[in-house]
C-alpha positions as CSV (number, residue, x, y, z in Angstrom):
1,M,41.0,17.2,-17.6
2,F,37.4,16.4,-16.6
3,G,35.0,16.5,-19.6
4,F,31.5,15.3,-20.6
5,S,32.9,11.9,-21.5
6,D,33.8,11.4,-17.8
7,M,30.2,12.0,-16.6
8,P,29.1,8.3,-16.7
9,K,32.1,7.3,-14.6
10,F,31.4,10.2,-12.2
11,L,27.7,9.3,-11.9
12,F,28.6,5.6,-11.4
13,S,31.0,6.5,-8.6
14,F,28.7,9.1,-7.0
15,L,25.4,7.1,-7.2
16,L,26.7,3.5,-6.7
17,V,30.2,3.1,-5.4
18,L,30.3,5.8,-2.7
19,P,26.9,4.9,-1.3
20,L,27.9,1.2,-1.1
21,V,31.1,2.1,0.8
22,S,29.1,4.3,3.1
23,L,26.6,1.5,3.7
24,I,29.4,-0.9,4.5
25,H,30.8,1.7,7.0
26,Q,27.5,2.1,8.8
27,L,26.9,-1.6,8.8
28,G,30.2,-2.0,10.6
29,H,29.0,0.3,13.3
30,S,25.7,-1.5,13.5
31,I,27.1,-5.0,13.7
32,M,29.5,-4.0,16.5
33,A,26.6,-2.4,18.4
34,I,24.5,-5.5,18.0
35,L,27.4,-7.8,19.0
36,F,27.6,-5.8,22.3
37,G,23.9,-6.1,22.9
38,G,22.7,-2.8,21.6
39,R,19.6,-1.9,19.5
40,V,20.3,0.0,16.3
41,D,18.4,2.4,14.1
42,F,19.9,2.4,10.6
43,T,19.2,5.2,8.0
44,I,20.5,5.3,4.4
45,G,20.5,8.7,2.9
46,K,18.8,12.0,3.7
47,G,15.4,13.4,2.8
48,K,12.0,11.8,2.7
49,T,11.7,8.2,3.8
50,I,10.8,6.0,0.8
51,F,11.1,2.6,2.4
52,K,11.1,1.4,6.0
53,W,11.6,-2.1,7.3
54,K,11.8,-2.6,11.1
55,K,14.7,-0.3,12.2
56,V,16.1,0.3,8.7
57,K,15.1,3.4,6.7
58,L,15.9,4.3,3.1
59,K,15.7,8.0,2.3
60,S,15.1,9.6,-1.1
61,V,18.6,11.1,-1.4
62,Y,20.2,7.7,-0.7
63,F,23.7,8.7,-1.9
64,L,24.1,11.7,0.4
65,D,24.8,10.1,3.7
66,S,24.0,7.2,6.0
67,F,24.1,6.8,9.7
68,C,23.2,4.5,12.6
69,V,22.2,5.3,16.1
70,Y,22.4,2.7,18.8
71,E,20.9,2.4,22.3
72,K,22.1,0.9,25.5
73,L,24.8,-1.7,25.0
74,K,24.4,-4.8,27.2
75,Y,28.2,-4.7,27.7
76,D,28.5,-1.0,28.4
77,N,32.0,0.3,28.9
78,R,34.4,2.6,27.2
79,F,36.0,-0.2,25.3
80,T,32.8,-1.6,23.8
81,H,31.7,1.8,22.7
82,S,35.2,2.4,21.2
83,F,34.7,-0.8,19.2
84,V,31.3,0.4,18.0
85,Y,32.9,3.7,16.9
86,A,35.7,1.8,15.1
87,G,33.3,-0.7,13.5
88,G,32.8,1.4,10.4
89,A,36.5,1.6,9.7
90,I,37.0,-2.1,10.5
91,A,34.2,-3.0,8.1
92,N,35.7,-0.8,5.3
93,L,39.2,-2.4,6.0
94,A,37.7,-5.9,5.9
95,S,36.0,-5.1,2.6
96,I,39.3,-3.8,1.1
97,F,41.0,-7.1,2.1
98,L,38.1,-9.1,0.7
99,V,38.1,-7.4,-2.6
100,N,41.9,-7.5,-3.0
101,S,42.0,-11.2,-2.0
102,L,39.3,-12.0,-4.6
103,L,41.2,-10.0,-7.2
104,I,44.5,-11.7,-6.4
105,V,43.1,-15.2,-6.8
106,G,41.2,-14.2,-9.9
107,I,37.7,-14.7,-8.7
108,I,36.7,-11.2,-9.6
109,P,38.1,-9.3,-12.6
110,T,40.1,-6.1,-12.4
111,N,37.8,-3.2,-13.3
112,L,36.9,0.4,-12.5
113,F,34.2,-0.6,-9.9
114,F,36.6,-2.4,-7.6
115,Y,39.3,0.2,-8.1
116,Q,36.9,3.0,-7.0
117,F,35.5,0.8,-4.3
118,V,38.9,0.4,-2.7
119,Y,39.8,4.0,-3.2
120,F,36.6,5.3,-1.5
121,S,37.0,2.7,1.3
122,V,40.5,4.0,2.0
123,Y,39.0,7.5,1.9
124,Y,36.3,6.6,4.4
125,I,38.8,5.0,6.8
126,A,41.2,7.9,6.7
127,F,38.6,10.6,7.2
128,S,36.5,8.8,9.7
129,L,39.4,8.1,12.0
130,L,40.7,11.7,12.0
131,P,40.0,13.0,15.5
132,I,37.8,15.9,14.6
133,K,34.9,17.5,16.5
134,Y,32.4,18.6,13.9
135,T,30.0,20.4,16.2
136,E,29.4,20.5,19.9
137,T,27.4,17.3,19.7
138,T,28.9,15.4,16.8
139,S,32.5,14.1,16.3
140,S,34.3,11.9,13.8
141,D,34.7,8.2,14.7
142,G,38.3,8.9,15.6
143,R,37.4,11.6,18.1
144,A,34.6,9.5,19.5
145,I,37.1,6.7,20.1
146,Y,39.5,9.1,21.7
147,D,36.9,10.6,24.0
148,A,35.5,7.2,25.0
149,L,38.9,5.8,25.9
150,R,40.4,8.9,27.5
151,Y,37.4,10.4,29.3
152,G,34.7,7.7,29.2
153,K,32.5,10.0,27.1
154,I,29.9,8.0,25.3
155,T,27.7,9.2,22.4
156,C,25.4,6.8,20.7
157,N,25.5,8.1,17.1
158,P,28.7,7.1,15.2
159,D,29.1,8.9,11.9
């Protein structure tokens, strides 16, 4: 049963852990795009911009969403775009392996933060790779990978 005593854990998860997992996911897309010669605009959150540095924006509702948009890859083909779309899931998977490895060797302690971090990372991987078309112009990463590999369809805004 969820009660008032659970609110600190909920707020911790909602305001810290989930945005961190989302940030890592979008950084994965961004790093892949940069590796293949693209330029990236990176936005954390929704709402009014409260901080901007080069191509990175932090919005007032930072915990709601994050996204990146990339332009013109130097190595421009269906496979490189597929890697950019998969970059978020790859980054989340790498972060899970890193956290679990650090836990196993005892460098970091077992606690709620790392449990929730891994849980939300698995959630991000699973739901981002489901091949779903959200709207006419936006798709999940899984659908974008499928469309790129099957049809050569390229969009420059991974979710």
